[in-house]
N, C-alpha and C positions, 0 to 999 in steps of 0.2 A: 676289586673292591668297588662297592657301589657308592657313587657320589650323589649327594642331594643338591639339587639346584632349586633356588627360590624363584618363584614366578615374578616377572617384571611387573605384572599388573598388581600383585600383592605388595611389592615394594613401593610402587608409586602410590597405591592407596594408603599405605602407612605414612608416607611423607606429605600427602596432599593437605591434611588439616592444619599442618604447622604454619604455612604462610597465611592461611585464612585467619588463624588465631592471632598471629602477629599483626595482621591488618586490622582486625577488630580491636585489639588492645591499643594500637596506635590511634585509631579513630576515637576511642574512648578517652585517651589522654589528651588529645587535641580538643575535645569537647568539654573538658573539665572547666577551663577558664571561662569560655563564653557562657556556659550554664550557670556557673557561680555568679558571674556578673549580672545575668538576667534575674537570678533569684534575689540578689542584693537590691537591684533596682525595683523589683516587685515589692519587696518588703518596705523599701523607703516610700513607695507610693501608697501602699495599703495601710501602713501604720497610722498616718493622720486620719484616714477615713474610718478605720476601726476605732480609734480613740474618740472621734466625733460621734460615731454610732453608739458606742458603749456609754459615753458621757450623757446621752439623752435618757438613759435609764438610771441615772444617779439622782439623789436628792440635792436640794439647793445647797445645804451645808457641806456636802461631800465634794462638790466641784472644786472648792478652793482650800480644802484641808491639806496639810503638809505632814508627811510626804504624800505626793500624789499617787493614786492607785490606778492601774490600767483597767482592771475589772471593778465593777460596782461592788461595794461591800454589802449594800442592801439594794436589791433590784426593785425598781418601782416604775410603773407606767403612769404615774400621776401627771407628769409633764405633758404626755399625749392627751390625756383627758382634759386638762386645763387649756391646752392649745386648741383643741377642737371646739371647746366652749367659747373661747376668746375670739376666734376668727370664724367668719362665715366661709368655710372652706368650699362649700358647694358652689357658691356664687363665684368665688375667686378661681376655683378650678375650672368652672365653666368659661369664664372670660379668658383665662390663659389658654385653655384647650382650643377655644374658637380662634384666637389669634395665631397660635402655633400651627394648628391644622390647616387653616385657610392659607396662611402665608407659605407653608411648606409645599402644598399642592401647586400653588401659583408659581412659586420659585422654581420648582423642578420643571414645570412645563415651559415657562418663558426662558429659562436658562438653557433648556434643551433646544428650543427653536433657534435662539441666538447662537448657540455653539455650533449647531448644524449649518447655519448660514455662513458663519465665519470659516468653517472648516472645508465646506464642499463647494461653495460658489467662488468664482474667480472675478474679482474686481479690484482695482488699485485702492479704492477708498476703503474696502473691507480690511485690508492689511493695516491701514492707519487706524481704523476703528478698533481692531483687535489690540493694537499697541496701546491705545488710550485706555481700553478696558483693563488691560494688564497693569498699566501704571496706577490705576485706581486701587489695586490691591495693596499698594504701598502706603496709602493714606489711612491714618487712624479714623475710626468712625466719628470720634469727637470733633474732628476738624470740620465736618459738614453738618454738625448738629444745628448750628444757628440758621444757615440757609434752608435746611430741611424743615425746621420748625416754622420758618416764615412762609414757606410754600404751603405747608399743611394748614396753617392758620388762615391764609388768604383763600384757600379752597373751601373753607368752612368745615373742615374735619377736626378742628380742635375739640378735645374732650370727647372723642368717640373712638371706638375700637377700629373703625375704618382708617382713622388717621395714623394708627400704629401699624396696620397691615400694609397699606399701599406703599409707603417708602421702603419697605423691607422686601419687596417681591423680587426684584432683579439684583443679584449680587455678582460682583466681578469674579469672585472665586468660583461660583457655580458655572458661569459662562466659560471660564478658563478650563474647568474640569471637563465639560462636555466637548469643548473645541479640541482639546488634546486627545480625547478618546475618539472622536469622529475622524480625526486626521488619520488614525491607524486603521480605519475601516477601508478595505481595498476599493478603489474606484471601479474595478470591474464588476463588483456586486451591484452597484448602482446602475452602471451601463447596461447590465443584463436585464435589470428590472425595467429600464426605460425601453429597451428593445421589445420586451414582452407587453408594452403598452401601459405600464404603471405610471400614474401621475405623481407629481412631486409630493403631494400630501400622503398618497398611498405609500410611497417609498419611506417617508418620514415615520408614519404611524405603524406600518406593518413590518418594516425592516430595521430602521435605525433605532427606534425606541426599544424594541425587544432586545437588540444587541447591547444597548446601553443600560440594561436593567441594573447591573451592579453599580454604575455611576448614579443612577436615579435613587437607588436605595441608600447609597452612601451620602449623597447630598441631602436626601430627605431626612436622614437621621441627624446629620449635622445641622441642617436648617431648623429642625424641630427643637433641637437642644439650644441653639442660639436664641430662638424666639421664646422658649420656655424660661430661660435664665436671663433674658434681657431685662435690664433695670433702668438704665439711664434714659433711653428714648421714651418708654411709657411714662416715666416720671415727669417729663416735661410736657407730654401731650395730654395726659389724663389728670383731671382735677376732681372729678366726682368720685367719691368712694365706691359707688355702685359699679363703676367701670374699671376699678383697680384690677391689675393682674396680680398673680400670686406673690411675685417678688416685691412689689410695692406694698402689698398687705403685710408681708413679713417686716417691712421697715417700720410699720406702725407699732410693732411690739417694742421698739427701742424708745424708751422715754427720755426726757431731757435731763432727768436727775439720776435715774438708775435703769438697769436692764435686768429683766427677769430671764436669766440664762436658761433656766429649766424649760420654760415655755418656748423660748426662741430655738433651742436645740431640737426640741421635739417637733416644732412646726417646720423646721428646716428639713428634718428627716422625712416628714410627710410629703413635703414638696418634691422630694427626690424620687418618690415611688413611681410615678409615671415614666420617668426617664429610665429607671432600672427595668421596668416591664418592657419598654420599647426595645431596649438592648437585648433582653432575653428572647424576645419574639423574632427580631429581625437579624440577629447576628449570623444565623446560618445561611441567610440569603445573600450575604455580601461575599460573593465568590467571583472568580474571574470567568469571563465568557469567551468562548471560542469564536472569534469573528470570521474564521475561515470555513465555517461549517457549510455554507452554501456554495463553496467554490470547488472546482475540480482542477487537477494539475493538467 
């Protein structure tokens, strides 16, 4: 009598997909809770922004009608037209762009140089200086407004855009970010460059800065956003309406008796456009860099 024997390979191939399926189903079940929490958090963050954006397309009477509606019953762009006619956006955009751009470039450069010195040079007083810079991150900016204003006034920069730019160049947060990154760069990479005859400036500009490009872009975006949305410091430095930044100009829309919310909402949305474009352009460049590229085992 002939007996049929099954191949071990066939039996193993029939059993192989089952553990893989169980593993995938287990991973899916474990990811349900984190994914749900992320979606809830995203909705909580996005809901006020969407309400703010959609409210800018509502009429004045519809903003305060009860019950409130999420979507506009009658879409209108009249608020944007009136806001553009009410404010000199070209001048205010130019002033704000000048302040934000110049400050961002100088902030990234000087914070990178300071962070490099604190990370790669060895001196006892540098450790104390790094600790002092780190302690400054714990101070609110409002604490030093009075002495900063006094210095700007005594230097003759009151009521000028230069008076807004100069005090904002070096930030403790930026120095700390670069210092922490440069500490992770292997010292062997710098020693090899010095053996090849590279000078300190060459090492900094041709080795360290290219490696720190993610930090440069991150700090650049954060600094640009800080300066674009800054309100308190330009308010106490600038008094001439011709030098107003955009945030101060938006403040002029608020009257002493009433507020035209339609114009204010539309003008606020217009002021956000450069920041949205900045994010869309540079988000793909904020990636991690491989600092061990130039090294061999």
